[in-house]
C-alpha positions in Angstrom: -28.3 -4.2 -55.9 -32.1 -3.9 -56.3 -33.5 -0.4 -55.8 -35.6 0.2 -52.8 -39.2 1.4 -53.2 -41.8 2.4 -50.6 -43.7 -0.8 -51.3 -40.7 -2.9 -50.4 -40.0 -1.2 -47.1 -41.0 -3.1 -43.9 -44.0 -1.8 -42.0 -41.9 -0.7 -39.0 -39.8 1.6 -41.2 -42.8 3.1 -42.9 -44.3 3.8 -39.5 -41.1 5.6 -38.5 -41.4 7.7 -41.7 -45.0 8.5 -41.0 -44.2 9.7 -37.5 -42.2 12.6 -39.0 -44.9 13.7 -41.4 -47.6 16.2 -40.7 -51.3 15.4 -41.5 -51.4 16.6 -45.1 -48.2 14.9 -46.0 -49.5 11.7 -44.5 -52.6 11.9 -46.6 -50.5 12.5 -49.7 -48.4 9.4 -48.9 -51.5 7.2 -48.7 -52.4 8.2 -52.2 -49.2 6.8 -53.7 -50.4 3.2 -53.7 -52.5 0.6 -52.0 -49.6 -1.2 -50.3 -48.1 2.1 -49.0 -51.6 3.2 -47.8 -52.0 0.0 -45.8 -48.6 0.2 -44.2 -48.8 3.9 -43.4 -52.3 3.6 -41.9 -51.6 0.7 -39.5 -49.9 2.9 -36.9 -52.7 5.4 -36.9 -55.4 2.7 -36.5 -53.3 1.0 -33.8 -53.0 4.2 -31.9 -56.7 4.7 -32.1 -57.3 1.3 -30.4 -54.6 1.7 -27.7 -57.1 3.4 -25.4 -60.8 2.5 -25.7 -64.1 3.0 -23.8 -66.5 0.1 -24.0 -70.1 0.1 -22.7 -71.4 -3.0 -20.8 -74.2 -3.8 -23.3 -74.8 -6.4 -25.9 -74.3 -4.4 -29.1 -71.0 -2.7 -28.1 -69.6 -6.0 -26.8 -70.5 -7.9 -30.0 -68.6 -5.3 -32.0 -65.7 -5.5 -29.6 -65.5 -9.3 -30.0 -65.4 -8.8 -33.8 -62.5 -6.3 -33.7 -60.5 -8.6 -31.4 -60.4 -11.4 -33.9 -56.9 -12.5 -35.1 -55.3 -9.7 -37.2 -57.7 -7.0 -36.2 -56.7 -3.7 -34.5 -58.8 -4.3 -31.4 -56.0 -6.7 -30.2 -53.8 -3.6 -29.7 -55.9 -2.2 -26.9 -53.8 -1.4 -23.7 -56.1 0.9 -21.7 -59.7 -0.3 -21.5 -62.5 1.6 -19.7 -65.6 -0.4 -19.1 -68.7 1.6 -18.2 -72.4 1.6 -17.8 -74.8 4.6 -18.3 -77.8 5.3 -16.1 -80.5 7.9 -16.6 -82.3 9.8 -13.9 -85.1 7.7 -12.3 -84.2 4.7 -14.5 -84.2 1.2 -13.2 -81.0 -0.8 -13.6 -81.7 -4.3 -15.0 -79.3 -7.1 -14.2 -76.8 -8.0 -16.9 -77.9 -10.7 -19.3 -75.8 -14.0 -19.5 -74.9 -13.0 -23.0 -73.1 -9.9 -21.7 -71.0 -12.0 -19.4 -70.1 -14.4 -22.3 -69.2 -11.6 -24.8 -66.8 -9.8 -22.6 -65.1 -13.0 -21.5 -64.7 -14.0 -25.2 -63.2 -10.6 -26.1 -60.7 -10.9 -23.1 -59.8 -14.4 -24.3 -59.2 -13.2 -27.8 -56.8 -10.5 -26.5 -55.0 -13.0 -24.2 -54.5 -15.5 -27.1 -53.6 -13.1 -30.0 -52.3 -9.8 -28.6 -49.4 -8.7 -30.7 -47.7 -6.7 -27.9 -48.1 -9.3 -25.1 -48.4 -6.6 -22.4 -50.9 -6.7 -19.5 -54.0 -4.6 -19.9 -55.1 -1.6 -17.8 -58.8 -1.8 -16.8 -60.9 1.1 -15.4 -64.5 0.8 -14.3 -66.9 3.8 -14.6 -70.6 4.7 -14.3 -71.9 7.7 -16.2 -75.2 9.5 -16.2 -77.6 11.5 -14.0 -79.1 8.6 -12.0 -78.0 6.8 -8.9 -74.5 5.7 -10.0 -74.0 3.1 -7.3 -77.0 1.2 -8.7 -75.0 0.2 -11.8 -71.6 -0.1 -10.3 -72.1 -3.6 -9.0 -73.2 -4.8 -12.4 -70.0 -3.4 -14.1 -67.9 -5.0 -11.4 -69.6 -8.4 -11.7 -69.3 -8.6 -15.5 -65.6 -7.5 -15.4 -64.5 -9.9 -12.7 -66.4 -12.8 -14.3 -64.6 -12.1 -17.6 -61.2 -12.0 -15.9 -62.0 -15.2 -14.0 -63.0 -17.0 -17.2 -60.2 -15.7 -19.4 -57.2 -15.2 -17.2 -56.3 -12.0 -19.2 -53.2 -10.5 -17.4 -53.8 -6.9 -16.2 -51.3 -4.3 -15.0 -53.8 -1.9 -13.4 -57.4 -2.3 -12.1 -59.4 0.8 -11.0 -62.9 0.1 -9.8 -64.6 3.5 -9.4 -61.8 4.9 -7.1 -60.8 7.8 -9.4 -63.0 10.4 -11.0 -65.6 10.7 -8.3 -65.9 12.9 -5.3 -67.2 10.0 -3.1 -69.5 12.4 -1.2 -73.2 13.1 -1.5 -73.9 13.9 -5.1 -70.8 12.2 -6.4 -70.9 8.7 -5.1 -69.9 5.6 -6.9 -68.8 2.3 -5.3 -69.6 -1.4 -5.3 -70.9 -3.4 -2.4 -68.4 -5.2 -0.3 -70.3 -8.5 -0.9 -69.2 -8.5 -4.6 -65.6 -9.4 -3.6 -66.3 -12.9 -2.2 -68.6 -13.6 -5.1 -65.9 -12.6 -7.6 -63.2 -14.7 -5.8 -65.1 -17.8 -4.8 -68.1 -17.8 -7.1 -66.6 -20.3 -9.6 -64.4 -23.4 -9.6 -60.9 -23.9 -8.5 -59.8 -23.4 -12.1 -61.6 -20.1 -12.2 -59.7 -18.9 -9.1 -56.4 -20.0 -10.7 -57.1 -18.0 -13.8 -58.1 -15.0 -11.7 -54.8 -15.3 -9.9 -53.0 -15.4 -13.2 -54.9 -12.2 -14.3 -53.9 -10.2 -11.2 -50.3 -11.6 -10.9 -48.7 -8.7 -12.9 -51.0 -6.0 -11.5 -49.0 -3.0 -10.2 -51.9 -0.7 -9.4 -55.3 -1.3 -7.8 -58.0 1.1 -6.8 -61.3 0.2 -5.1 -64.3 2.2 -4.0 -66.1 0.2 -1.4 -69.4 0.5 0.5 -71.6 -1.5 2.8 -73.5 -4.5 1.5 -77.2 -3.4 1.6 -79.9 -5.9 1.0 -83.7 -6.0 0.9 -84.0 -3.1 -1.6 -87.2 -3.1 -3.7 -86.0 0.0 -5.6 -83.1 2.4 -5.3 -82.9 6.1 -5.1 -80.0 8.3 -4.0 -80.1 8.8 -0.2 -79.3 12.5 -0.7 -82.1 13.0 -3.3 -85.5 14.6 -2.4 -87.0 11.9 -4.7 -86.0 9.2 -2.2 -89.3 7.6 -1.0 -90.2 7.5 2.6 -90.8 3.8 2.7 -87.3 2.9 1.4 -86.3 -0.2 3.3 -82.6 -0.9 3.8 -80.8 -3.4 6.0 -77.2 -3.2 6.9 -75.0 -6.4 6.9 -75.1 -8.8 9.7 -71.8 -9.5 11.5 -71.4 -12.9 9.7 -71.9 -11.3 6.3 -69.6 -8.4 7.1 -66.9 -10.8 8.4 -66.9 -12.8 5.2 -66.6 -9.6 3.2 -63.7 -8.2 5.2 -61.9 -11.5 4.9 -62.2 -11.6 1.1 -60.6 -8.2 0.5 -57.1 -9.3 1.7 -57.4 -12.3 -0.6 -58.0 -10.0 -3.6 -55.1 -7.8 -2.7 -52.8 -10.7 -2.1 -53.4 -11.7 -5.7 -51.1 -8.8 -6.6 -47.6 -9.7 -5.2 -45.9 -6.8 -7.0 -48.3 -4.1 -6.1 -46.8 -0.6 -6.3 -49.9 1.7 -6.1 -52.9 1.2 -3.7 -56.0 3.4 -3.7 -58.8 2.6 -1.3 -62.0 4.6 -0.7 -64.8 4.0 1.6 -68.3 5.5 1.0 -70.4 5.8 4.2 -74.1 4.8 4.6 -76.0 6.3 7.5 -76.6 3.1 9.5 -76.7 2.5 13.2 -73.2 1.2 14.1 -74.0 -2.4 14.7 -71.4 -5.1 14.9 -71.7 -5.9 11.2 -71.5 -2.2 10.2 -68.4 -1.7 12.5 -66.7 -4.7 11.0 -66.9 -3.3 7.5 -66.1 0.3 8.6 -62.8 -1.0 10.1 -62.0 -3.2 7.1 -58.5 -1.8 6.8 -57.6 -3.5 10.1 -58.1 -6.9 8.2 -56.1 -5.7 5.2 -53.1 -4.7 7.3 -53.2 -7.9 9.3 -53.2 -10.1 6.3 -51.3 -8.3 3.5 -47.7 -7.2 2.9 -46.9 -4.0 0.9 -43.2 -3.7 1.0 -43.0 -2.6 -2.7 -45.7 0.0 -2.4 -44.7 3.4 -3.9 -47.9 5.3 -4.1 -50.7 5.1 -1.5 -54.1 6.9 -1.4 -56.6 6.3 1.4 -59.9 8.2 1.8 -62.7 8.1 4.4 -61.2 5.1 6.3 -61.3 4.3 10.0 -58.5 2.5 11.7 -56.6 2.2 15.0 -53.3 3.9 15.7 -51.6 0.4 15.9 -52.9 -0.5 12.4 -51.8 2.8 11.0 -48.2 2.4 12.3 -48.0 -1.3 11.3 -49.0 -0.4 7.7 -46.7 2.6 7.2 -43.6 1.1 8.9 -43.3 -1.3 5.9 -43.6 1.4 3.3 -39.9 2.4 3.2 -40.1 3.0 -0.6 -43.1 5.2 -0.5 -43.0 8.1 -3.1 -46.5 9.5 -3.0 -48.9 9.7 0.0 -52.5 11.0 0.0 -54.6 10.7 3.1 -58.1 12.2 3.1 -60.7 12.0 5.9 -58.9 9.4 8.0 -60.6 8.7 11.3 -58.0 7.4 13.8 -58.5 5.8 17.2 -55.4 7.4 18.6 -53.1 10.1 17.2 -51.0 10.8 14.1 -47.8 11.8 15.9 -46.1 8.4 15.1 -46.9 8.6 11.4 -45.6 12.2 11.1 -42.3 11.0 12.6 -42.1 8.2 10.1 -42.7 10.6 7.2 -39.6 12.6 8.1 -37.3 9.8 9.3 -38.1 6.5 7.6 -39.3 7.4 4.0 -36.3 8.8 2.2 -37.9 8.7 -1.3 -41.2 10.5 -0.4 -41.7 13.5 -2.7 -45.4 14.2 -2.6 -47.6 14.5 0.6 -51.2 15.4 0.7 -53.0 15.5 4.1 -56.6 16.5 4.4 -59.2 16.3 7.2 -57.3 14.0 9.6 -59.3 13.2 12.7 -57.7 11.7 15.8 -59.1 10.9 19.2 -57.8 14.3 20.3 -59.6 16.3 17.6 -59.1 17.6 14.1 -55.4 17.8 13.1 -54.4 21.4 12.2 -51.1 22.1 10.4 -49.0 24.9 11.9 -46.0 26.9 10.6 -46.6 25.9 7.0 -45.6 28.1 4.0 -48.5 29.7 2.3 -48.0 27.6 -0.8 -48.4 24.4 1.2 -51.7 25.2 2.8 -55.1 25.1 1.1 -57.9 26.9 3.0 -61.2 28.5 2.4 -61.3 32.3 2.4 -63.1 32.4 5.8 -60.6 29.9 7.4 -58.0 31.4 9.7 -54.5 30.1 9.5 -54.9 28.1 12.8 -57.8 26.2 11.2 -55.9 24.9 8.1 -56.7 21.3 7.5 -55.2 20.7 4.1 -51.5 20.3 3.5 -49.7 19.7 0.2 -46.0 19.3 0.0 -43.7 18.4 -2.9 -40.1 17.3 -3.3 -37.8 17.2 -0.4 -40.3 19.4 1.5 -42.5 16.4 1.8 -40.1 14.8 4.2 -39.9 17.8 6.5 -41.3 17.3 10.0 -45.1 18.0 10.2 -46.1 20.3 13.1 -49.7 20.0 14.1 -52.2 21.0 16.7 -55.6 19.4 17.4 -58.8 21.3 17.9 -59.1 20.0 21.4 -56.0 22.1 22.3 -57.9 25.2 21.1 -60.9 24.1 23.2 -58.7 23.9 26.3 -57.4 27.4 25.6 -61.0 28.8 25.4 -62.1 26.8 28.5 -59.3 28.3 30.5 -60.3 31.8 29.6 -62.5 33.4 32.1 -65.9 34.1 30.5 -68.3 36.0 32.7 -70.7 37.5 30.1 -72.7 34.4 29.2 -75.1 32.3 31.1 -76.3 28.9 29.9 -79.8 27.5 30.5 -80.7 24.1 29.2 -84.3 23.8 28.2 -86.4 20.7 28.6 -85.7 18.0 26.0 -88.2 18.2 23.1 -89.2 15.2 20.9 -86.9 16.2 18.1 -84.6 18.9 19.5 -82.9 20.3 22.5 -82.3 24.0 23.0 -79.4 25.8 24.8 -80.1 29.5 25.3 -77.1 31.8 25.7 -78.1 35.2 27.2 -75.7 38.0 26.3 -75.3 41.5 27.7 -76.9 44.2 25.7 -73.7 45.9 24.7 -72.7 42.8 22.8 -75.8 42.7 20.6 -74.6 45.2 18.0 -70.9 44.3 18.2 -69.0 42.9 15.3 -69.4 39.2 14.7 -65.9 38.4 16.0 -67.0 39.5 19.4 -69.5 36.7 19.3 -66.7 34.2 19.0 -64.9 35.7 22.0 -67.9 34.7 24.2 -68.2 31.0 23.2 -65.7 28.4 24.3 -65.2 25.6 21.8 -66.4 27.9 19.1 -65.0 25.7 16.4 -67.9 23.3 16.9 -70.5 26.0 16.2 -72.3 26.8 13.0 -74.4 29.9 12.5 -77.6 29.7 10.6 -80.1 32.4 9.5 -83.2 32.2 11.6 -86.4 34.2 11.0 -87.0 37.5 12.8 -90.0 36.0 14.8 -87.9 34.0 17.2 -89.9 33.4 20.4 -87.3 35.2 22.5 -85.6 38.3 21.2 -82.1 39.3 22.1 -81.3 35.6 22.8 -78.6 33.5 21.1 -79.9 30.0 20.4 -77.9 26.9 19.9 -80.2 24.4 18.2 -79.5 20.7 18.1 -81.5 19.3 15.2 -81.5 15.8 16.6 -81.1 14.3 20.1 -78.5 11.9 18.7 -76.0 13.5 16.5 -72.3 13.1 15.6 -70.3 14.5 18.5 -66.6 14.3 17.6 -65.5 17.9 18.1 -63.4 17.9 14.9 -66.4 17.3 12.7 -68.3 20.6 13.2 -68.3 23.5 10.9 -68.3 27.3 11.5 -70.6 29.4 9.4 -71.3 33.0 10.6 -74.5 34.9 9.6 -76.2 37.8 11.2 -80.0 37.7 11.6 -82.5 40.4 12.5 -82.6 39.8 16.2 -78.9 39.4 16.7 -76.7 36.4 16.1 -78.3 33.0 15.7 -76.0 30.0 16.3 -76.8 26.4 15.4 -74.7 23.3 16.1 -73.8 21.8 12.7 -71.9 18.8 11.6 -70.0 17.9 8.5 -70.0 14.2 9.0 -72.7 11.7 9.9 -70.3 8.8 10.6 -70.2 8.6 14.4 -73.3 9.0 16.5 -73.1 9.7 20.3 -75.9 11.0 22.5 -75.6 14.5 23.7 -76.8 14.9 27.3 -77.4 18.0 29.4 -74.2 17.4 31.4 -72.0 17.3 28.3 -73.5 20.5 27.0 -73.0 22.4 30.2 -69.4 21.2 30.4 -68.6 22.2 26.9 -70.4 25.6 26.8 -70.0 27.0 30.3 -67.0 28.6 31.8 
């Protein structure tokens, strides 16, 4: 029987030996001979290429094409992050045709010669200090074009859904209009290859926003550098309808979907028919898609009706993980909370945050301290964030809406305050609340006792030279402001002349006119 040597051992066995060695022993093993060095190094190089970040630019893509040639380690990639970088104030040029061709060629190389024959996981990102959304559509376009031309199977597709706060200062999303272009921008053969690419997909995450056109230059809406003459147009109804129809087509390309993550990023447009069509895009998704195999669901900043909510969750009997953040519901959540405790036996993680129903903000009552997340200034009755794990996730959720608290305060006899509505001003309306003298130096909590619906009030620090001393002023910054009662914050500060109270809002999503009658009804006893 011939004796065994390290050179004669198969690569797989050498890799198992290397896995038990520390770094210094591995280095010593590589010095024993060229053949052993090659065999013992393959696993390390392959591990390095399992997860890679790739910039959407010509030079990195050319290098990626070279390392995905037959026999190269780039074919072992399993988790690929495609990203673009943007500097502050920098313009974002469109991607060149060569960029589209290079990524498609690399994807085709992986599809044809991958040694592991497993679907790829793709994540899209934008890094930098500039306006991230300006580069997001380019990354999405290039990626979808490469998938459409190559048919590379993917197991997960995350387009900017994870890793961003999706609020002012942390936005990143792609326009809704990119979806129909990605699906129907090529030939029938392209669509067939795209369906092949998404067929094994188990996880999909999308961060969506309005389609905005007629932009000469882009600056973040929240930035002071945004020019005054920035001209933005929301989508027309026809454009929005085409966009909302295309999203179910994309999701239906994933018949075995197990994880769904949808995020909506708002733009402060007047609610036209087109804007409303895109805001309620989830209605189209539920009407056209089936998600019986879904196990993990994350929805953020989405509007829908109660009927849509119930239709969607009734089919999720295998749900394990549920995360709902900033959901605006036309109706109430009582039916959903019953489903969570009766029809989802496998649920073991529940995260509910900032749920808004037609009745008001949903508050979670009688929860253990470990299940509630609240700010230091937030009283237990104002808790809006609930986190449960394990069997506790299926326990009945007990809630109360803010409108219930408003009714309590409205039923309390308040005789110390008198309301006078001043004449409307071009940019503001004033409501002056005159308080008895003994209240002026009282503790701040006394102030709360005087104001019904106090959860809608925010306190701001005004200067000491107010035109009327010893007067509490509720200042509306605009004549048309969001007026869902659940969207107003409470901030208490004491100013030199007493307590100055301003009506504040945490969300610009729904605008309703505030008239004199509504103010008197809400702020008078």
